[in-house]
C-alpha positions as CSV (number, residue, x, y, z in Angstrom):
1,M,87.9,222.6,13.6
2,A,85.7,225.5,14.5
3,G,82.9,224.0,12.4
4,L,82.5,220.9,14.6
5,T,79.7,221.0,17.1
6,K,79.0,218.8,20.1
7,K,76.3,217.1,17.9
8,D,78.9,216.3,15.2
9,L,81.3,214.9,17.8
10,K,78.5,212.8,19.4
11,E,77.5,211.4,16.0
12,A,81.1,210.6,15.2
13,V,81.7,208.8,18.5
14,T,78.4,207.0,18.3
15,G,79.0,206.0,14.8
16,A,82.4,204.6,15.7
17,L,81.2,202.8,18.9
18,E,77.9,201.5,17.6
19,P,79.3,198.5,15.7
20,F,81.4,197.6,18.7
21,A,78.4,197.9,21.0
22,N,76.3,195.7,18.7
23,A,79.0,193.1,18.6
24,V,79.3,193.1,22.4
25,E,75.5,192.9,22.6
26,Q,75.5,189.9,20.3
27,D,78.2,188.2,22.3
28,F,76.3,188.7,25.5
29,K,73.1,187.3,23.8
30,G,75.2,184.2,22.9
31,V,76.5,183.8,26.4
32,N,73.0,184.3,27.8
33,D,71.6,181.6,25.5
34,R,74.4,179.2,26.7
35,F,73.6,180.0,30.3
36,D,69.9,179.3,29.7
37,K,70.9,175.9,28.2
38,V,73.1,175.2,31.2
39,D,70.3,176.2,33.6
40,S,68.0,173.8,31.7
41,R,70.5,170.9,32.1
42,L,71.0,171.7,35.7
43,D,67.3,171.6,36.3
44,K,67.2,168.2,34.7
45,V,70.1,167.0,36.9
46,D,68.4,168.4,40.0
47,R,65.2,166.5,39.2
48,R,67.2,163.3,38.7
49,L,69.1,163.8,41.9
50,D,65.8,164.3,43.8
51,K,64.7,160.9,42.4
52,V,67.9,159.3,43.3
53,E,67.7,160.7,46.8
54,F,64.1,159.3,47.1
55,D,65.3,156.0,45.8
56,V,68.2,155.8,48.3
57,T,65.8,156.6,51.1
58,E,63.6,153.8,50.0
59,V,66.6,151.4,49.8
60,K,67.7,152.4,53.3
61,S,64.3,151.6,54.7
62,D,64.3,148.3,52.8
63,V,67.7,147.4,54.1
64,K,66.7,148.3,57.7
65,L,63.6,146.1,57.3
66,M,65.8,143.2,56.0
67,K,68.3,143.6,58.8
68,D,65.5,143.5,61.4
69,N,64.0,140.4,59.7
70,F,67.4,138.7,59.4
71,S,68.0,139.2,63.1
72,E,64.6,137.6,63.9
73,L,65.3,134.8,61.4
74,F,68.8,134.1,62.9
75,T,67.3,134.0,66.4
76,K,64.6,131.5,65.2
77,L,67.3,129.5,63.4
78,D,69.4,129.4,66.5
79,E,66.4,128.1,68.5
80,F,65.7,125.5,65.9
81,I,69.4,124.3,65.9
82,S,69.4,124.1,69.7
83,L,66.1,122.0,69.5
84,Y,67.6,119.8,66.9
85,K,70.8,119.2,69.0
86,K,68.6,118.3,72.0
87,H,66.9,115.6,70.0
88,E,70.2,114.0,68.9
């Protein structure tokens, strides 16, 4: 045991741990790649949601315009019906 140096111990520990460290590093690379794919998908979803949000805003403005026009239309229709009834 007297012939072992710190360098020998360091090499022995490094030699034993290096395969484990490489395996862990490969696992983390795999996890990182999967997260990159998830980020990419989330970016696509985010862009699609932005478009949906824009479309919903457009639909809301169209519905408001239709409601306003319906109100005016019903008012004119009521006037027309009352004129029609007066002529009967």
